C-alpha positions in Angstrom: 81.3 232.2 168.4 82.9 229.0 169.6 86.4 228.0 168.7 87.6 224.4 168.4 90.3 225.3 170.9 87.8 226.6 173.5 88.0 223.5 175.7 91.8 223.8 175.8 91.8 227.5 176.4 88.8 228.0 178.6 90.2 231.1 180.4 90.9 233.0 177.1 87.5 232.4 175.6 85.9 235.0 177.9 88.1 237.8 176.6 87.7 239.3 173.1 90.6 240.2 171.1 90.6 243.5 169.3 92.7 243.9 166.1 95.7 246.2 166.3 94.7 249.9 165.7 91.0 248.8 165.7 91.1 247.6 162.1 92.8 244.5 160.6 93.6 246.3 157.3 95.2 249.2 159.1 97.3 246.7 161.2 98.4 245.0 158.0 99.4 248.3 156.5 101.4 249.2 159.6 103.2 245.8 159.4 104.0 246.2 155.7 105.3 249.7 156.3 107.6 248.4 159.0 108.9 245.7 156.7 109.5 248.3 154.0 111.4 250.6 156.4 113.5 247.6 157.5 114.4 246.7 153.9 115.4 250.3 153.1 117.6 250.4 156.2 119.3 247.1 155.2 119.9 248.4 151.7 121.3 251.7 153.1 123.7 249.9 155.4 124.8 247.6 152.5 125.5 250.6 150.3 127.4 252.3 153.1 129.5 249.2 153.7 130.2 248.8 150.0 131.4 252.4 149.8 133.6 252.3 152.8 135.1 248.9 152.2 136.3 248.7 148.6 137.2 245.4 146.9 140.7 244.0 147.5 143.2 244.7 144.6 143.5 242.0 142.0 146.4 239.6 142.5 149.5 240.1 140.3 149.6 237.5 137.6 152.5 235.1 137.8 154.7 234.2 135.0 153.8 231.2 132.8 156.0 228.1 133.6 156.7 225.8 130.8 157.7 222.2 131.6 159.5 219.6 129.5 160.0 221.8 126.5 156.3 222.3 126.1 155.8 225.4 124.0 152.2 226.5 123.9 151.6 228.6 120.9 149.6 231.8 120.6 146.6 229.8 119.4 146.6 227.8 122.6 146.8 231.0 124.7 143.9 232.5 122.7 141.8 229.4 123.1 142.4 229.4 126.9 141.6 233.1 127.1 138.4 232.7 125.1 137.3 229.8 127.3 138.0 231.9 130.5 136.1 234.9 129.1 133.1 232.8 128.1 132.9 230.9 131.3 133.8 233.6 133.9 133.1 236.8 132.0 135.2 239.4 130.3 136.7 240.9 133.6 138.3 237.5 134.6 142.1 237.4 134.6 144.3 234.5 133.9 146.8 234.1 136.7 148.9 231.5 135.0 149.0 228.5 132.7 150.9 225.4 133.6 151.0 222.7 130.9 150.9 219.1 132.1 152.6 216.1 130.6 150.2 213.4 129.3 151.5 209.9 129.7 150.3 206.7 128.2 150.3 204.9 131.6 147.0 204.7 133.5 146.5 207.2 136.3 145.0 204.5 138.6 147.3 202.5 140.9 146.8 198.7 140.1 146.3 197.9 143.8 143.4 200.4 144.0 141.9 198.8 140.9 141.8 195.4 142.7 139.7 196.9 145.6 137.2 198.4 143.1 137.0 195.1 141.2 136.3 193.2 144.4 133.6 195.7 145.4 131.9 195.3 142.1 132.1 191.5 142.3 130.4 191.6 145.7 127.7 193.8 144.4 127.1 191.7 141.3 127.1 188.4 143.3 124.4 189.8 145.7 121.9 190.3 142.8 119.6 187.5 141.8 120.0 186.2 138.2 116.7 186.1 136.3 
């Protein structure tokens, strides 16, 4: 039987290759058994590490700080707790709630707004008008 690689590997074409253990299916079985043993070994080491290295204790929740006479009601706390439970699961803990003051002023500095407007102007002026 000639191989397309025989001109490249002329010295190896004279030797014949025997499958491992004399049968290709037996070789495949041996490789699969080795992979299975390796997976069980990794799982055993993982279980041993999990048993000998327990999780760190949960952090102590801090007290809630209220700013500027903001008084969150029990309904607000219940809504926050429900949102955390739905999003992160029932074992999640709320470490603290810090209300923020909402102002009517824009959060963007006017000097930064000028840079973004200039960038948009350059992009729009580079396009062809149809």
